[in-house]
N, C-alpha and C positions, 0 to 999 in steps of 0.2 A: 520233745518228741523224738522217738527212736528213728533210726534210719529207715526201718521197714515202714513205719507210719508216714515218714516224709515222702517216700517213694509212692506210697499208695495215695496220699493226699495230692501229690503233684499230677497224678494221672487224671485226665479229664473224664468225668463220670459219664458224659453224654456229648455227642457231637453237636456243636452249636448250630450247625446248618439244619439239624432236624427240627428246630423250633420253627423256622420259616418254611421248611418243607411240609410239615404237618399243617401249618396254617394254609398254605397253598392247596393242599389236598382237601381240606375242609371247604375252602372257598370254591374249589372245583365241583364239590358235591352240591353246593347251593347255587352256583352260577346259572344252570339251566332253568331255574325257577323264575328268573327275571328276564322279561322280554326286552327291556331297555337297559342301556349301559349305565344311566345315572342311578337308578335304584340298586343295581348290582354293586356299583362302587360305594354307595351309601351303606349298604348292608355290610360290606367288608370293613368299612371305616367304623361302623357301629360296633362290630365285634371287637375291633382293635381298641375302641374307646372303653368297652366293658373290661378289657384286659389291662387298661391303664390304671395308674395309681391316683384315682380321683376320689375325693371324700363322698361325693354324691354323683351317681351315674344316671343322668337323664338326657333328654335330647339337647338341652342347652350345653351342658358340660361336655358331652360326647362330641358335639359339633365344634366346640372350641378346641378340644383336644385334636380334632382332625384338621384344624386350621381354617375352618369355615368362618365367615363373617356374620352368619346368622344361622338359626336353628331350623329354618324352613325345610331343608332337605331331609334331615333326620325325622322331623315331625311328619312329613309327607310319607316317608318310608313306613312309619307305623300306622298312619291313618288312611292314606289315599292311594299309595302306589299299588300297582297291580302285581301281586305275587301270592302264591299259595302257601300260607303258613303251615297248613297241615302237611303238605309235601315237604316243606322245610324241616318239620319235626321228624318225618320219616328219614330224611337225608342225614340228620344228626344221629338218629338211631343207627343207621347203617354204618356211619363213620365210627361211632363208639364201639359197636359190637364187632366190627371188622378187626379192631385192634385189641379189644379186651376179652374176646371170646376165649373160654377155657372150660375144661370139664369142671362140673360142680357149680356152674353159674346159677345165680338166684335172682328172682324178681322180688323187689321189696316195695311195699306200698305204705304211704303215710301222707299226712297233710301238714301244711304249714301256713301261717298267716302273715299279713302285713297290716298294721294299723292304718286306718284312713279316716279323715274327717269328712263330715257332710253326708249327703244321701245320694249324690249323683253318680258316683263311680259304680261300674258294673259289679254286682254281687256284694256290695258293701252292706253291712248290717251288724247289729249287736249279736255277737257269737263268741264262743270260747275259742281261743287260739293258744297253742303251746308257746308261741313267741312271747306273750305277756304272762301266761299262766293264769289268765282270768278272762272273764267275759268283757269284751271291749268292742268298739266300732272298728271293724276290720273286714278285709277280704281274705278268703281262705281258698286254697287250691289243693287238689289231690295230685300227688306225683308218684311216678314209678322209677325206681333206681334199678339199673342193671349192675350186679356185683359179681365179680369173679376173682380168682386168686391173683389176677393181674391188675385189678383196679375196679373202680366203680364210678358211675356218674348218672345223672338224671337223663332218662330217655323219653319221658312223656309227662304231660301235666294238663289238668283241666281245672277251670274255675268252678268252685262250688258256689251255687246260688241258692239261697234259702227259698223255701216253698212259697212264702208270702209274695215274692217277686212275681210269680206266675199269675197272681190275682190282679196285677196292674199292667196290662199290655202297653199302655202309653209310656210308663216308666221303663219297661223293658226295651221299647223301641228307641227311646232317647239314649239308653245306655249301650245300644248296639247289639242287644241280645235277640231282637226281633219280636214282633207281636205274637208269634206262634211259640214262644219259649215254653218249654215244659220242664218241670222240676225233675232232677235226678239225684238220687242219694249218693253218698260218697262211695258206697260199695258198688253201685251201678257204674260209677266212673272207673273204679279200679277194674271191674270186669271188662269194660270196653278197652281199657289200656292193655290188659292181659290178652284179650282177643287180637288186638292190633299187633302186639309183639309176636304172638304165635303165628298169625297169618303171614307176617313178614319173614318167617323162617328163623326167628331168633330161637336158638336152642338153649333151654334152661332145664336144670334138674330139680330145682326147688323154688318155692315161693314163701314169703314171710311177710308179716305185718302185725299191727297191734290189734287191740280188741275190736275196734271198729270194723275191721275186715275179717277177723276171725269168726264173728258171729254170722257171717253171710253164708248160708248153705249153697247159694248159687255160685258164689266165687269159689268155694271149696270144691263144689261139684265140677266146675270147669277144669280145674287142675287135675282132678282125678280122671276125668274123661280123656285128658291129653297126656296121661302118664307122667304127670309132674307131682312130686311130693311137696308137702308144705308143713310148716311149723308156725301156726298163727297163735298169738296171744288171745286168751278168752277170759271172760269175767268169772267171778266166783259162782254166779248163778247159771253158767253154761250147762246145758243138759247133756251129759255124757251118756251114750248108749251102753247099757249093761244087760246082763242076762235076766235081770228082774225089772227092767224098764229104765227110763232116763233118770239119772241121779245128778244133782248139782255137783259141780267140780270140787267145791270145798268140802262137801259131805263125803264124796267118794275118796278124796285124798285122806281125810281124817280116818276113814274106815280101812283103807287098803294099803297105807304106807306105814309099815312098822319102822322102828328106830334103825334097824340094820339095813333098811332099803336105801338110805340116803348115801349119795356119793358126792364127794367134793371135787368139782371140776371147774375149769375156766371156760367161759364161753367166748373168749377172745381177749386181745390185748387192748387195754384202754390207755388213756393219756397218763394215768397214775399207776399203771401196772396191770397185771392180769385181772380180768373181771371174774372173780371166784365166788361161787355159790355152792350150796348143797342142792343136789338134784335127785329126783326119783321118777320112775316111769311106772305107769299103771295101765294094764291092758284093758281093753274095752270089748264090747260084744261085736263091734264092727271089725272085720278082718283088716289087719295091718294099720289099725288106728290105735293111738295111744294118748293118754293124758300125761303130759309132762309137767312136773311140779318143781318150782324153784323156791328155795328157802334162803333168806338172808342169813349170813353167818353172824352178823352183829345183832340181829333181832330175829330169833327163830319163829316169832309169830307172824313175821312178814312173809307171806306166801304169794307167789304168782303162778298162773296156770297157762298152759299152752296145749292146743289140740294139734296132734301130729299125725301125718299120713305118709307112709313110704310105699311107693309102687312096687309090684313084684320085681325081684332082682335088685332092689335098692336096700342098702343097709338100714336096719332098725336099731342099731346099737345106740345106747344112751349117749355116748360121747359124740356120735355123729349128729344126733338130733339136737344136742346142746349147742354144737357148733353152728347149726343153721339158725337156731334161736338167737345166737349172738350176732349173726350177720345182719339182723334187722337194724342194728345201729349204724350201718353204712349210710342209710338214707338220712340220718341225722347229721352225719358228717357232710353229706352232699348239700343239705340245707345250709349248714354253717359256711361251707366253702362257697356255695352259690351266692349267699347274701354278702359275705365279707369280700370275696375275691372278684366277683363278676356282677354284683349289683342286681341279683335276682329280684329283690324286693324294693328296688330304688325307683321303679317307674312311677311317674305322676299321671299316667294315662287314665282317663275315665271310661272310655268306650271299650267294649269287650275285645274287638279286633286289635286295637292298639296294645292292650294289655297282653293279649296272647302272642302277638308278634315280638314284643319285648322279651317275654318269657322264652320263646323258642330261640331267639338270638343269644340270650343268656345261657340257655342249655348248650348251645353250640360252643360258646366260649369255655364253659365248664368242661365239656367233652374234650376240647382241645387240650386243656391243661391236664386232665386225667390221662389222656393218651400219652402225652409227653412224659408224665410221671411214670407211666407203666413201662416206657422204654428203658428207663434207668433201672426199674425193678426187675425187668426181664434179663438185663445184662448182669446184675449183681444180686447175689442171694441175700435173704433177710439177715439182719444183724443177729449175732449170737445173744441168746437170752438164758438166764440161769434156770435150771430145772428144779433145783432144790436149794434150801438155805445154806447147804454145806458146799455148794459148788465153788471152785476156785476161779479167779479171774483168768480168762483166756489170754493168749498172747496177742490175738487180733480180735477186737470187738466187732469188726465190720463197720458198716455205716448205715444209718437209717435211710429208708427210701426217699427219693425226691418227693416232696409233698406238693399238693396243688398250689399252696401259697408260695412256696419257693419257686415252683415252675412259673407262676405268674410274674414274680419279681424278676426272674432271669429273662423271661420273654420281653418284658417292658424294657429292661436294661439293654438287651441285645438290639431291640428295635431302635432305641435312641442312639446307640453306638453306630449302627449301620447308617443311620440318617445323617449323623453329624461328623463322622470320621471317614477317612479313606479306607477302602476295603481291607487292605493288608493290616493297617494299624488297628482297625476295629476287630479283626480276627484275633490279634494278640491280646487285646483287652478282654475279649470274651473268654479266651482260654484262661486268663488270669482270674476272672470272676468265678469261673467254673471250678478252678482249683480251690479258691476260698470256700465255695459252697461244699465241695467234697470234704475239705478239712473240718468245717463246722459240723457236718453230718457224722463224721467219724467220732468227734468228741461228744456229740449228742448220743451216739450209740454207746459210748463208754458210760456216760451219765445214766442212760436208761438201764444198762445192765446192773449198776449198783443200786439204782432206785428200785428195780424189780426184785433184787435179792433182799433188800430191806423189807419190801412188801411181803415176800414169801416168809421171811423170818417172823413178821408180825402175825401172819395167818397160821403159822405152824403151831 
């Protein structure tokens, strides 16, 4: 390691006190929702348990992590304690947006599932879930991610309950859905989430989602009415408005995209390098609406379609629309982090309220980690990446941003040090571990630079 690198690595990337400070800030947001001291303490302990390094995060393991001799307190928190989980969701959203808000923010909608056995759990049924890639017995939920240049996290979520549940009031009542349960589509849930975010004063410039949400005229109309642009994936049979009437997306692309119209662009940085595709933009009969077409470089017959709208005054440049299309993958990262880091899908709850309360507290834990990671990203610029295969290695590669997984590891480590060591000695140990974290991330930035350069060479 050079002297320059050694000095940079020895610099603490983030103040250790900010970990506890942000946890206390989040706890203060949630505290007014609990009328009694016990459930308030249990909620804080539950979030800490979700942040712990546990193979399975349910009431039993979280209670044991908190030092309790039985799981009753955590079970009561989810099932019987008096607190408003809807207001808690709003508090988590306020906390996240307060720290992550930045120009160019995007709302991203998607669903994810959790396999379940039996028929008693709220919303369980045979349905497709991307978690397994097939139809299985599972519960599925629709989520909304808030994504900005500073970071991203889940800010809303609703359980998707299939229509046949509404035909069995007794089953709905046993599952905690209520006898008056009415079926809602996934797009209706996404629309409700969008309305809640806008009503709460969340400022966003764009929205994104996959085909499920792209085909909803009501959802697209809501964003247009509120001056929010969108880039939604659509199917090959999506009816694109033209001067001669609606035409299928695949047919319009075949007619209107000549060979010279394709542009090779990256829609974002992936784990294996820039996500590079060929892109083309097709004008439609609707003002400021375009059909965005993506073509795989490896297989030119593999096409994907996006319907895009840019409000007046907003850029309609191809590169800008491509970037919004790429932001859609942030929700997938949130699903992965939510499940791996904070146990979003670990709940064993069967009743709807218990499931929802677990999800809200998991979103709180994920928001905390995303905010902590954003503080490091705010202080330190993104690492250097090669722009072409001929770029020479820079003198300083920078360091990759603090990830949610690394933030969780450090939070748990710092919590353990403060609990088991004198304050002064714990502070020295925390600084030591932060130096190691910084050193690793500098070397990860170096490895990423060379990996991306090789990827660009292969694509050239």
